[in-house]
N, C-alpha and C positions, 0 to 999 in steps of 0.2 A: 369590407366586412367592417361590422360594427365592433366596438370596443368591448361590448358586453359578449358577442358571440364568441371572443377572443377567450376572453377569462371564464367563461364556463368551459368552452374547451379545454384549456390549461387546467381547470380542476378536475374535467372527467378524465383527463390524461395522465392524472396524478401529479402534476408538475407540482413540486413544491414553492414556486413564485405567488408573490403575494396578489390575489387579485387586485389590487387597488392600483398596482403600479403597470407601465406598459414599457417598460425598459428591461433590455435582451436579461437574460440570465448571465450570473456570474462566472468566471471563468473554472472556480470549482464545478458550480451547478452541470455545467458544461460538459465538464471531464467527468462527472460522474454520470450522467447520461450517457456518454460514449461508452463509458466501461459497462456500463449495465448493460447496454444493448449488444455490444460486443461478447461478454459472459452467454447473454438470453444466444446469440447465434451461436456460439461454443456449443451450448447443450441440444441446439435442433439438428446441429450437424455430427453429433454421435452416432452412432449404429447399435443399438435403436436410439432412436432421439430420446433424450431425458426431460420428462415435464417438471417445470419449476418445482414443485410442490414435493416431487422426488428426489430433486438435489440433494445433497449432503455432504458430508466434510471430503470424502474420496474424490466426489466430481470437482471440488473447488481446488482441492492438491492437483488434482490431475492437470486443472486450468492451468496453474500456477508455473506446473513442470513444461506444459507447451506453450507459454508465453517464452521460456528459456530460448526457446530458440530465434528470438527476437531480440535478445539483449543485446548489450553494445557494451557491458563490463566483464573486462579479463578475467576471468579467477582461474590461477595457475591450479592445477593439479598437485596431490603428494608428491608426484614422483618429479616433476618439474624441476630441472635445476635452477630456475626462477622463483619457488615456493620459496613464499616469508620475506624475499624482496619489496620494500614498496615502490621503487623505482627498477625495473630490470631494464639492464643495457642490451636489449636485443630481443627481438622478436622471437615470439614460441608459439607451436599448436595448440596451447590450451584453448578450451572453449569462450564464447562469450556466453555471459548470462545476465538475467535480467538484475539489477543491482536492487539488493535487501532492502533499501529506503524506498525503491520505486514500488515494491512489491508490497513494503507495510502500507505505503498512503493508497494502493490502490485498494487492499484490503478494505481499509478503513472505510474509502468511496461507496466499494461494493456495499459492505456493512450497513451503512446508512440506507442506499438505495434497497436494499431488499425489504427493510422494514417500511420504507416511504412508500413500497409498490404493495403493502399487505403482507407481507410476513411477520408473523411474529417474532419477539427480540428471543424468547422461550427455543425459536426452532431455526434460529439462523445459524447458516453453516458457516457463514464469515467470521462468525464470534463463537467458534468453538476453541475450546484447548488443543484439539489438534492443528489447527492453523497457527496458533499461538506458538507451539512447540514446534512448526515446519521455520516459521519465520524467525526465531532464536537461533535454530540450527543454520538456518543461512547467514544471519549475521554472523554467528560465530566461525562459521565456516569462511566466510569471506574477508572477513577481519587478518584469520590465521593465514589465510593465502597470501595477504599483501603485507603482512608480517605487523601488523598492528594488533598488539594483544588486546581481545575484550574482556572490559573488565565490569562487572555490575557496580550500579551505582550505591554508595553507601547510604546507608539511612542516617540521618541527623539525628544526633545525638540530644537530649533533653539541654542540655547546656548550652547546645547550640546557638549563635548570633541570631536573634530575629529577624523577622524579614526588613525592619528598618535599620539594622545594623550590620547591613550587608554591605562589602567590600566590593564596589563594582570594579575596581580597577583590574583586580585580582579573575575577575569573571570572566569566561574563556568566551571570546568572540566581542570582548569590549575593546574599544579602539583608541589607541592614542597615539598623539602625535606628536614628536619631538620637535 
């Protein structure tokens, strides 16, 4: 198979790969393609099937709830005796769900894939306010269930240090060795 045929095929299929490279897609691009195919498969399996142009926020929310059955994150329910404990001492019957971070990353990839596959940013169901609200609620719920208070980031004040004056040693994630 000629290289020009492959590049033309990639462009015709809507690939975001550069036509001048013959390297495999990045991990992100591969995951985005898998996520996009999974979502389209989900829409086709609905009764009746939902054409992509008719997809809206409620379909995306239903898809996210559907994915919860495959989650691996224990989310304690309000009545559970381990609710609010970061490290419960024993197992419980609370459900496994998709972690907030996984859902947030998934929505980011699907939002990009939607537009790369011909959808407009104005009609992107993955970019709707309803999706942002849902993700925020999942984040808050999961944080409370684990006993970790969710706090909004504080806006920086006008007299806060500039980027050059940042104290890296006090930053979260900065490693110090003794």
